[in-house]
MDTraj code that builds the backbone (N, CA, C; nanometers):
import mdtraj as md
import numpy as np

residues = "MET ASP THR PRO GLY TRP ASP ALA TRP ALA VAL ALA ASP ARG SER GLU GLY GLY GLU SER GLY HIS LYS ARG LYS ASP SER CYS ALA ALA ALA GLN SER VAL LYS GLY VAL LEU ILE VAL ASP LYS VAL ILE LEU GLU LEU ASN VAL ILE LYS ILE GLU TYR TYR TYR ASN VAL TYR GLY ALA ASN ALA ILE ASN PHE LEU THR THR ASP GLY TYR PHE SER ILE GLN ARG CYS VAL TYR ILE ASP SER LYS GLU ASP PRO GLN LEU ASN ASP PRO PHE TRP GLU LEU ASN SER GLN ALA GLY ALA ASP SER ARG PRO PHE VAL GLU ILE PHE PHE GLY LEU HIS CYS VAL ALA ILE THR PRO GLU GLY ARG PHE LEU ASP LYS PHE ASP CYS VAL LYS ILE ASN LEU ALA ASN ALA MET ASP MET GLU LEU VAL ASP PHE PHE VAL ASN TYR LEU TYR SER GLY ASN CYS VAL LYS TYR GLY ASP ASP LEU THR SER GLU LEU ARG ILE LYS GLN SER ILE PHE PRO ASP VAL ILE".split()
xyz = np.array([
    [0.0848, -0.1163, 0.0000],
    [0.0000, 0.0000, 0.0000],
    [0.0896, 0.1229, 0.0000],
    [0.0847, 0.2031, -0.1011],
    [0.1611, 0.3269, -0.1076],
    [0.0656, 0.4440, -0.0932],
    [0.0815, 0.5209, 0.0112],
    [0.0012, 0.6393, 0.0333],
    [0.0961, 0.7555, 0.0519],
    [0.0865, 0.8607, -0.0288],
    [0.1760, 0.9744, -0.0109],
    [0.1639, 1.0299, 0.1304],
    [0.2769, 1.0703, 0.1868],
    [0.2768, 1.1285, 0.3190],
    [0.3061, 1.0302, 0.4299],
    [0.2859, 0.9007, 0.4071],
    [0.3219, 0.8025, 0.5089],
    [0.3618, 0.6731, 0.4435],
    [0.4276, 0.5927, 0.5189],
    [0.4767, 0.4670, 0.4674],
    [0.4793, 0.3671, 0.5818],
    [0.4644, 0.2434, 0.5507],
    [0.4734, 0.1401, 0.6534],
    [0.5636, 0.0307, 0.6001],
    [0.6351, -0.0318, 0.6891],
    [0.7206, -0.1398, 0.6453],
    [0.7349, -0.2437, 0.7529],
    [0.7686, -0.3603, 0.7098],
    [0.7989, -0.4675, 0.8035],
    [0.9486, -0.4657, 0.8264],
    [0.9897, -0.4757, 0.9495],
    [1.1310, -0.4700, 0.9846],
    [1.1833, -0.6116, 1.0017],
    [1.2850, -0.6455, 0.9261],
    [1.3557, -0.7729, 0.9377],
    [1.2637, -0.8939, 0.9227],
    [1.3165, -1.0036, 0.8804],
    [1.2529, -1.1351, 0.8791],
    [1.1128, -1.1423, 0.8194],
    [1.0777, -1.0535, 0.7335],
    [0.9491, -1.0638, 0.6652],
    [0.9757, -1.0743, 0.5168],
    [0.8915, -1.1481, 0.4491],
    [0.9108, -1.1653, 0.3055],
    [0.8739, -1.0369, 0.2311],
    [0.9155, -1.0276, 0.1056],
    [0.8833, -0.9106, 0.0239],
    [0.7329, -0.8887, 0.0268],
    [0.6923, -0.7682, 0.0555],
    [0.5506, -0.7362, 0.0648],
    [0.5008, -0.7390, 0.2069],
    [0.5716, -0.8066, 0.2986],
    [0.5291, -0.8109, 0.4389],
    [0.3970, -0.8821, 0.4555],
    [0.3640, -0.9162, 0.5790],
    [0.2420, -0.9921, 0.6023],
    [0.1160, -0.9109, 0.5767],
    [0.1230, -0.7792, 0.5856],
    [0.0043, -0.6987, 0.5646],
    [0.0042, -0.6301, 0.4273],
    [0.0939, -0.6711, 0.3391],
    [0.0953, -0.6173, 0.2045],
    [0.1715, -0.4874, 0.1885],
    [0.2342, -0.4395, 0.2939],
    [0.3134, -0.3170, 0.2827],
    [0.4459, -0.3486, 0.2167],
    [0.4990, -0.2529, 0.1434],
    [0.6281, -0.2782, 0.0820],
    [0.7354, -0.2874, 0.1900],
    [0.8317, -0.3725, 0.1675],
    [0.9379, -0.3951, 0.2650],
    [1.0550, -0.3049, 0.2319],
    [1.1156, -0.2476, 0.3341],
    [1.2346, -0.1659, 0.3171],
    [1.3412, -0.2182, 0.4110],
    [1.4648, -0.1875, 0.3823],
    [1.5704, -0.2136, 0.4791],
    [1.5609, -0.1022, 0.5813],
    [1.4968, -0.1298, 0.6920],
    [1.4649, -0.0245, 0.7871],
    [1.5489, -0.0311, 0.9125],
    [1.6590, -0.1029, 0.9090],
    [1.7450, -0.1100, 1.0272],
    [1.7873, 0.0287, 1.0718],
    [1.8270, 0.1139, 0.9781],
    [1.8712, 0.2485, 1.0150],
    [1.7566, 0.3268, 1.0752],
    [1.6361, 0.3127, 1.0181],
    [1.5202, 0.3837, 1.0731],
    [1.4876, 0.3329, 1.2121],
    [1.4915, 0.2026, 1.2302],
    [1.4616, 0.1472, 1.3625],
    [1.5657, 0.1921, 1.4637],
    [1.6913, 0.1950, 1.4243],
    [1.7951, 0.2383, 1.5163],
    [1.7801, 0.3856, 1.5498],
    [1.7330, 0.4658, 1.4542],
    [1.7144, 0.6075, 1.4839],
    [1.5954, 0.6293, 1.5759],
    [1.5026, 0.5343, 1.5796],
    [1.3867, 0.5465, 1.6666],
    [1.4238, 0.5193, 1.8112],
    [1.4915, 0.4096, 1.8388],
    [1.5142, 0.3701, 1.9769],
    [1.6599, 0.3428, 2.0096],
    [1.7471, 0.3518, 1.9123],
    [1.8865, 0.3217, 1.9391],
    [1.9170, 0.1737, 1.9344],
    [1.8147, 0.0915, 1.9104],
    [1.8337, -0.0535, 1.9002],
    [1.7505, -0.1042, 1.7829],
    [1.7850, -0.2191, 1.7337],
    [1.7122, -0.2788, 1.6230],
    [1.5801, -0.3353, 1.6727],
    [1.4721, -0.2961, 1.6096],
    [1.3410, -0.3519, 1.6385],
    [1.3209, -0.4648, 1.5388],
    [1.3093, -0.5862, 1.5863],
    [1.3004, -0.7013, 1.4980],
    [1.1552, -0.7415, 1.4791],
    [1.1183, -0.7633, 1.3542],
    [0.9879, -0.8147, 1.3171],
    [0.8740, -0.7273, 1.3685],
    [0.8825, -0.5979, 1.3480],
    [0.7783, -0.5040, 1.3874],
    [0.7290, -0.4294, 1.2650],
    [0.6065, -0.3842, 1.2701],
    [0.5508, -0.3047, 1.1619],
    [0.5382, -0.1614, 1.2130],
    [0.6014, -0.0685, 1.1423],
    [0.6072, 0.0707, 1.1840],
    [0.5316, 0.1566, 1.0831],
    [0.4413, 0.2384, 1.1319],
    [0.3755, 0.3385, 1.0493],
    [0.4601, 0.4645, 1.0590],
    [0.5124, 0.5117, 0.9474],
    [0.5970, 0.6300, 0.9464],
    [0.5228, 0.7441, 0.8798],
    [0.5162, 0.8576, 0.9499],
    [0.4474, 0.9764, 0.9006],
    [0.5468, 1.0886, 0.8789],
    [0.5378, 1.1550, 0.7661],
    [0.6183, 1.2738, 0.7386],
    [0.5265, 1.3937, 0.7556],
    [0.5429, 1.4634, 0.8661],
    [0.4497, 1.5668, 0.9085],
    [0.4874, 1.7028, 0.8513],
    [0.3862, 1.7743, 0.8018],
    [0.4081, 1.9089, 0.7505],
    [0.3553, 2.0160, 0.8461],
    [0.2638, 1.9780, 0.9363],
    [0.2063, 2.0739, 1.0303],
    [0.1537, 1.9989, 1.1521],
    [0.1597, 2.0651, 1.2682],
    [0.1061, 2.0083, 1.3919],
    [0.0033, 2.1052, 1.4478],
    [-0.1133, 2.0515, 1.4888],
    [-0.2182, 2.1306, 1.5515],
    [-0.2386, 2.0814, 1.6945],
    [-0.2541, 2.1747, 1.7882],
    [-0.2739, 2.1422, 1.9291],
    [-0.4116, 2.1922, 1.9717],
    [-0.4859, 2.1089, 2.0439],
    [-0.6169, 2.1468, 2.0964],
    [-0.6193, 2.1173, 2.2460],
    [-0.6462, 2.2203, 2.3259],
    [-0.6463, 2.2100, 2.4711],
    [-0.7898, 2.2164, 2.5232],
    [-0.8336, 2.1107, 2.5884],
    [-0.9647, 2.1026, 2.6529],
    [-1.0786, 2.1494, 2.5620],
    [-1.0866, 2.0920, 2.4446],
    [-1.1963, 2.1182, 2.3528],
    [-1.2947, 2.0029, 2.3676],
    [-1.4159, 2.0333, 2.4090],
    [-1.5186, 1.9319, 2.4352],
    [-1.4685, 1.8248, 2.5324],
    [-1.3910, 1.8683, 2.6318],
    [-1.3443, 1.7773, 2.7362],
    [-1.2279, 1.6888, 2.6961],
    [-1.1582, 1.7244, 2.5883],
    [-1.0445, 1.6423, 2.5437],
    [-0.9302, 1.7311, 2.4958],
    [-0.8093, 1.6827, 2.5138],
    [-0.6907, 1.7415, 2.4526],
    [-0.6593, 1.6588, 2.3294],
    [-0.6148, 1.7234, 2.2232],
    [-0.5854, 1.6497, 2.1002],
    [-0.4665, 1.7112, 2.0292],
    [-0.3923, 1.6249, 1.9612],
    [-0.2829, 1.6692, 1.8752],
    [-0.3043, 1.6061, 1.7385],
    [-0.2961, 1.6890, 1.6350],
    [-0.3109, 1.6417, 1.4971],
    [-0.1791, 1.6609, 1.4245],
    [-0.1329, 1.5540, 1.3615],
    [-0.0135, 1.5586, 1.2775],
    [-0.0629, 1.5528, 1.1332],
    [-0.0470, 1.6610, 1.0592],
    [-0.0954, 1.6677, 0.9218],
    [0.0146, 1.6267, 0.8253],
    [-0.0219, 1.5427, 0.7280],
    [0.0689, 1.5019, 0.6215],
    [0.0192, 1.5656, 0.4916],
    [0.0813, 1.5336, 0.3808],
    [0.0411, 1.5951, 0.2546],
    [-0.1007, 1.5573, 0.2140],
    [-0.1502, 1.4434, 0.2578],
    [-0.2853, 1.4034, 0.2163],
    [-0.3661, 1.3361, 0.3267],
    [-0.3342, 1.3635, 0.4506],
    [-0.4104, 1.3021, 0.5580],
    [-0.3641, 1.3523, 0.6935],
    [-0.3959, 1.2752, 0.7969],
    [-0.3586, 1.3155, 0.9315],
    [-0.3496, 1.1944, 1.0231],
    [-0.2830, 1.2150, 1.1342],
    [-0.2800, 1.1210, 1.2453],
    [-0.3104, 1.2033, 1.3691],
    [-0.4049, 1.1577, 1.4498],
    [-0.4476, 1.2340, 1.5661],
    [-0.4466, 1.1455, 1.6898],
    [-0.4098, 1.2052, 1.8030],
    [-0.4239, 1.1386, 1.9319],
    [-0.5027, 1.2330, 2.0212],
    [-0.6072, 1.1780, 2.0848],
    [-0.6937, 1.2561, 2.1719],
    [-0.6993, 1.1882, 2.3081],
    [-0.7153, 1.2693, 2.4129],
    [-0.7245, 1.2136, 2.5480],
    [-0.8202, 1.2978, 2.6302],
    [-0.9132, 1.2331, 2.6985],
    [-1.0087, 1.3038, 2.7843],
    [-0.9354, 1.3722, 2.8983],
    [-0.9800, 1.4922, 2.9338],
    [-0.9192, 1.5641, 3.0452],
    [-0.9820, 1.5226, 3.1776],
    [-1.0939, 1.4508, 3.1704],
    [-1.1610, 1.4015, 3.2901],
    [-1.1645, 1.2497, 3.2846],
    [-1.1219, 1.1858, 3.3902],
    [-1.1240, 1.0403, 3.3981],
    [-1.2412, 1.0005, 3.4862],
    [-1.3281, 0.9172, 3.4336],
    [-1.4420, 0.8694, 3.5100],
    [-1.4171, 0.7232, 3.5440],
    [-1.3912, 0.6969, 3.6715],
    [-1.3571, 0.5611, 3.7134],
    [-1.4740, 0.4645, 3.6966],
    [-1.5952, 0.5165, 3.6809],
    [-1.7122, 0.4296, 3.6625],
    [-1.7380, 0.3997, 3.5155],
    [-1.6773, 0.4763, 3.4282],
    [-1.6942, 0.4569, 3.2839],
    [-1.6162, 0.3352, 3.2363],
    [-1.6422, 0.2980, 3.1141],
    [-1.5636, 0.1949, 3.0485],
    [-1.4177, 0.2395, 3.0487],
    [-1.3250, 0.1587, 3.1052],
    [-1.1841, 0.2008, 3.1106],
    [-1.1267, 0.2383, 2.9746],
    [-1.1787, 0.1783, 2.8687],
    [-1.1283, 0.2090, 2.7351],
    [-1.1518, 0.3565, 2.6999],
    [-1.2564, 0.4167, 2.7532],
    [-1.2839, 0.5579, 2.7267],
    [-1.1799, 0.6487, 2.7914],
    [-1.1076, 0.5970, 2.8903],
    [-1.0039, 0.6745, 2.9574],
    [-0.8689, 0.6635, 2.8867],
    [-0.8564, 0.5729, 2.7905],
    [-0.7320, 0.5551, 2.7150],
    [-0.7222, 0.6584, 2.6028],
    [-0.6005, 0.6851, 2.5558],
    [-0.5860, 0.7728, 2.4390],
    [-0.6582, 0.7143, 2.3177],
    [-0.7144, 0.8018, 2.2366],
    [-0.7858, 0.7638, 2.1149],
    [-0.6975, 0.7992, 1.9972],
    [-0.6613, 0.6999, 1.9164],
    [-0.5708, 0.7164, 1.8019],
    [-0.6536, 0.7143, 1.6745],
    [-0.6237, 0.8033, 1.5817],
    [-0.7012, 0.8107, 1.4581],
    [-0.6095, 0.8384, 1.3389],
    [-0.6281, 0.7618, 1.2315],
    [-0.5512, 0.7792, 1.1088],
    [-0.6461, 0.8080, 0.9933],
    [-0.6510, 0.9319, 0.9486],
    [-0.7243, 0.9785, 0.8314],
    [-0.8765, 0.9784, 0.8421],
    [-0.9369, 0.9047, 0.9325],
    [-1.0822, 0.9069, 0.9510],
    [-1.1164, 0.8275, 1.0769],
    [-1.2417, 0.8381, 1.1204],
    [-1.2821, 0.7604, 1.2367],
    [-1.2857, 0.6111, 1.2057],
    [-1.2913, 0.5757, 1.0777],
    [-1.2829, 0.4344, 1.0404],
    [-1.1433, 0.3800, 1.0694],
    [-1.0434, 0.4687, 1.0741],
    [-0.9054, 0.4300, 1.1049],
    [-0.8702, 0.4698, 1.2467],
    [-0.9513, 0.4244, 1.3430],
    [-0.9307, 0.4695, 1.4807],
    [-0.9477, 0.3560, 1.5803],
    [-0.8798, 0.3689, 1.6923],
    [-0.9046, 0.2830, 1.8077],
    [-0.8457, 0.3456, 1.9329],
    [-0.8803, 0.2898, 2.0470],
    [-0.8310, 0.3384, 2.1764],
    [-0.7321, 0.2383, 2.2318],
    [-0.6200, 0.2901, 2.2790],
    [-0.5207, 0.2031, 2.3429],
    [-0.4211, 0.2867, 2.4206],
    [-0.3720, 0.2309, 2.5316],
    [-0.2730, 0.3044, 2.6123],
    [-0.1383, 0.3146, 2.5413],
    [-0.0593, 0.4114, 2.5871],
    [0.0785, 0.4242, 2.5419],
    [0.1647, 0.3259, 2.6212],
    [0.2609, 0.2632, 2.5536],
    [0.3636, 0.1846, 2.6216],
    [0.4893, 0.2697, 2.6350],
    [0.5262, 0.3367, 2.5236],
    [0.6445, 0.4220, 2.5250],
    [0.6284, 0.5331, 2.4227],
    [0.6765, 0.6510, 2.4599],
    [0.6854, 0.7641, 2.3673],
    [0.8305, 0.8084, 2.3702],
    [0.8959, 0.7957, 2.2560],
    [1.0380, 0.8289, 2.2446],
    [1.0525, 0.9589, 2.1670],
    [1.1248, 1.0550, 2.2253],
    [1.1510, 1.1819, 2.1588],
    [1.2952, 1.1857, 2.1107],
    [1.3138, 1.1975, 1.9797],
    [1.4444, 1.2225, 1.9203],
    [1.4482, 1.3667, 1.8730],
    [1.5580, 1.4095, 1.8195],
    [1.5722, 1.5487, 1.7775],
    [1.4749, 1.5851, 1.6648],
    [1.4482, 1.4905, 1.5734],
    [1.3597, 1.5186, 1.4603],
    [1.2462, 1.4183, 1.4462],
    [1.2174, 1.3415, 1.5517],
    [1.1096, 1.2441, 1.5416],
    [1.0503, 1.2128, 1.6785],
    [0.9297, 1.1576, 1.6732],
    [0.8627, 1.1016, 1.7899],
    [0.8230, 0.9601, 1.7497],
    [0.8526, 0.8628, 1.8344],
    [0.8106, 0.7245, 1.8091],
    [0.7176, 0.6836, 1.9217],
    [0.5950, 0.6459, 1.8855],
    [0.4919, 0.6137, 1.9834],
    [0.4595, 0.4657, 1.9728],
    [0.4776, 0.3951, 2.0826],
    [0.4484, 0.2517, 2.0864],
    [0.3206, 0.2321, 2.1677],
    [0.2172, 0.1743, 2.1062],
    [0.0930, 0.1497, 2.1779],
    [0.0944, 0.0131, 2.2465],
    [0.0014, -0.0061, 2.3354],
    [-0.0224, -0.1399, 2.3897],
    [-0.0975, -0.2164, 2.2817],
    [-0.0438, -0.3282, 2.2383],
    [-0.1031, -0.4003, 2.1258],
    [-0.0700, -0.3295, 1.9957],
    [-0.1430, -0.3632, 1.8920],
    [-0.1180, -0.3050, 1.7604],
    [-0.2246, -0.2023, 1.7254],
    [-0.1797, -0.0836, 1.6836],
    [-0.2710, 0.0199, 1.6357],
    [-0.3349, -0.0286, 1.5069],
    [-0.4675, -0.0268, 1.5009],
    [-0.5457, -0.0755, 1.3869],
    [-0.5128, -0.2213, 1.3546],
    [-0.4709, -0.2959, 1.4538],
    [-0.4329, -0.4371, 1.4383],
    [-0.3206, -0.4584, 1.3376],
    [-0.2425, -0.3537, 1.3060],
    [-0.1352, -0.3627, 1.2071],
    [-0.0022, -0.3115, 1.2588],
    [-0.0042, -0.1983, 1.3291],
    [0.1186, -0.1242, 1.3549],
    [0.1649, -0.1364, 1.4990],
    [0.2918, -0.1763, 1.5144],
    [0.3533, -0.1882, 1.6464],
    [0.4045, -0.0541, 1.6973],
    [0.4258, 0.0396, 1.6068],
    [0.4843, 0.1686, 1.6427],
    [0.4430, 0.2716, 1.5382],
    [0.4249, 0.3962, 1.5821],
    [0.4019, 0.5073, 1.4904],
    [0.5210, 0.6004, 1.5046],
    [0.5949, 0.6185, 1.3958],
    [0.7106, 0.7087, 1.3954],
    [0.6715, 0.8343, 1.3200],
    [0.6847, 0.9474, 1.3869],
    [0.6474, 1.0757, 1.3299],
    [0.7745, 1.1549, 1.3013],
    [0.8016, 1.1773, 1.1742],
    [0.9169, 1.2580, 1.1324],
    [0.8729, 1.4036, 1.1272],
    [0.9437, 1.4876, 1.2005],
    [0.9085, 1.6285, 1.2107],
    [0.9772, 1.7111, 1.1031],
    [0.9087, 1.8139, 1.0548],
    [0.9673, 1.9036, 0.9556],
    [1.0762, 1.9908, 1.0184],
    [1.0633, 2.0200, 1.1484],
    [1.1606, 2.1010, 1.2212],
    [1.2095, 2.0221, 1.3420],
    [1.3083, 2.0740, 1.4096],
    [1.3614, 2.0075, 1.5289],
    [1.2553, 2.0051, 1.6395],
    [1.2699, 1.9104, 1.7304],
    [1.1808, 1.8956, 1.8447],
    [1.1735, 2.0270, 1.9212],
    [1.0535, 2.0600, 1.9710],
    [1.0397, 2.1813, 2.0509],
    [0.9647, 2.1523, 2.1805],
    [0.9683, 2.2494, 2.2709],
    [0.9093, 2.2341, 2.4034],
    [0.7591, 2.2104, 2.3976],
    [0.6886, 2.2782, 2.3066],
    [0.5431, 2.2634, 2.3007],
    [0.5030, 2.1188, 2.2718],
    [0.5724, 2.0526, 2.1796],
    [0.5390, 1.9144, 2.1457],
    [0.5658, 1.8211, 2.2632],
    [0.6815, 1.8334, 2.3253],
    [0.7139, 1.7480, 2.4404],
    [0.6139, 1.7728, 2.5525],
    [0.5890, 1.9000, 2.5839],
    [0.4963, 1.9356, 2.6907],
    [0.3560, 1.8822, 2.6645],
    [0.3113, 1.8872, 2.5402],
    [0.1767, 1.8396, 2.5090],
    [0.1648, 1.6897, 2.5381],
    [0.2606, 1.6121, 2.4929],
    [0.2556, 1.4685, 2.5200],
    [0.2643, 1.4400, 2.6698],
    [0.3579, 1.5031, 2.7368],
    [0.3811, 1.4748, 2.8786],
    [0.2651, 1.5229, 2.9655],
    [0.2215, 1.6470, 2.9474],
    [0.1238, 1.7061, 3.0385],
    [-0.0203, 1.7092, 2.9900],
    [-0.0444, 1.7040, 2.8611],
    [-0.1817, 1.7149, 2.8125],
    [-0.2351, 1.5837, 2.7543],
    [-0.1456, 1.4924, 2.7223],
    [-0.1879, 1.3557, 2.6907],
    [-0.1549, 1.2633, 2.8080],
    [-0.1060, 1.3228, 2.9174],
    [-0.0823, 1.2544, 3.0450],
    [0.0028, 1.1288, 3.0274],
    [0.1177, 1.1457, 2.9638],
    [0.2013, 1.0299, 2.9305],
    [0.3408, 1.0370, 2.9910],
    [0.3606, 1.1195, 3.0924],
    [0.4929, 1.1381, 3.1500],
    [0.5565, 1.0103, 3.2002],
    [0.4746, 0.9131, 3.2383],
    [0.5290, 0.7877, 3.2916],
    [0.5881, 0.6962, 3.1849],
    [0.5672, 0.7239, 3.0575],
    [0.6193, 0.6337, 2.9542],
    [0.7083, 0.7058, 2.8518],
    [0.7552, 0.8249, 2.8861],
    [0.8387, 0.9035, 2.7943],
    [0.9857, 0.8670, 2.8109],
    [1.0541, 0.8552, 2.6980],
    [1.1993, 0.8365, 2.6944],
    [1.2559, 0.9417, 2.5999],
    [1.3784, 0.9861, 2.6292],
    [1.4414, 1.0921, 2.5505],
    [1.5679, 1.0406, 2.4837],
    [1.5897, 1.0835, 2.3597],
    [1.7114, 1.0509, 2.2881],
    [1.8292, 1.1292, 2.3437],
    [1.9467, 1.0754, 2.3229],
    [2.0688, 1.1410, 2.3701],
    [2.0888, 1.2785, 2.3074],
    [2.0275, 1.3011, 2.1896],
    [2.0473, 1.4269, 2.1187],
    [1.9566, 1.5407, 2.1677],
    [1.8681, 1.5137, 2.2639],
    [1.7814, 1.6196, 2.3158],
    [1.8458, 1.6897, 2.4340],
    [1.8343, 1.8205, 2.4356],
    [1.8923, 1.8989, 2.5450],
    [1.8093, 1.8808, 2.6719],
    [1.8676, 1.9142, 2.7845],
    [1.7990, 1.8986, 2.9132],
    [1.6751, 1.9877, 2.9214],
    [1.6722, 2.0996, 2.8501],
    [1.5558, 2.1880, 2.8517],
    [1.4316, 2.1204, 2.7942],
    [1.4510, 2.0231, 2.7055],
    [1.3379, 1.9538, 2.6446],
    [1.2943, 1.8301, 2.7238],
    [1.3599, 1.8009, 2.8315],
    [1.3268, 1.6843, 2.9147],
    [1.2471, 1.7325, 3.0352],
    [1.1167, 1.7129, 3.0286],
    [1.0321, 1.7661, 3.1346],
    [0.9593, 1.6532, 3.2084],
    [0.9193, 1.6842, 3.3307],
    [0.8434, 1.5903, 3.4128],
    [0.6966, 1.6306, 3.4094],
    [0.6111, 1.5295, 3.4169],
    [0.4676, 1.5549, 3.4149],
    [0.4252, 1.6311, 3.5396],
    [0.3514, 1.7405, 3.5189],
    [0.3022, 1.8203, 3.6314],
    [0.1517, 1.8439, 3.6248],
    [0.0885, 1.8029, 3.5144],
    [-0.0567, 1.8175, 3.4974],
    [-0.1152, 1.6777, 3.4808],
    [-0.2229, 1.6501, 3.5538],
    [-0.2852, 1.5185, 3.5516],
    [-0.4336, 1.5337, 3.5237],
    [-0.4975, 1.4275, 3.4685],
    [-0.6401, 1.4390, 3.4407],
    [-0.7206, 1.4490, 3.5703],
    [-0.8334, 1.5186, 3.5638],
    [-0.9247, 1.5275, 3.6774],
    [-1.0071, 1.4001, 3.6853],
    [-1.0198, 1.3454, 3.8047],
    [-1.1028, 1.2266, 3.8270],
    [-1.2392, 1.2736, 3.8737],
    [-1.3424, 1.2281, 3.8031],
    [-1.4788, 1.2671, 3.8436],
    [-1.5562, 1.1481, 3.8958],
])
top = md.Topology()
chain = top.add_chain()
for i, resn in enumerate(residues, 1):
    res = top.add_residue(resn, chain, resSeq=i)
    for name in ("N", "CA", "C"):
        top.add_atom(name, md.element.get_by_symbol(name[0]), res)
traj = md.Trajectory(xyz[None], top)
């Protein structure tokens, strides 16, 4: 599947075409740039972002949209946690290009590099992707790190690349309200 603006590939040990029909690339260098180690037999959704939109407490949710040349990837998180609600409603909501390309799942790890963010969900996003790698048009900035840490409430699963300065390494100080 070739879609302008994003690409997916199977890393290592997959036959040409991969199990989900994505074209295979030699992605060792990409995997190493994501985490500093080789990710074996994983499927990575890679996005080349041209613009980022931030939404703070709109209809009770914080959201970040990563726009590509012909689509988007969005992560939304409720600002209020209801312990009586379905726990899945308290998880981040991931969306690729439409609500048909969406599901809810917790973060396992969010890795910040100088020019990328790699987000690993619990399980597979859309039952296909083990990781979403977002390539930024510009270098990492404080607003992006702060949004993930404090407004998507993910400070407990953030890791930083060696190339990020100490100013970009922040601790979570904002938490969702429990109702």
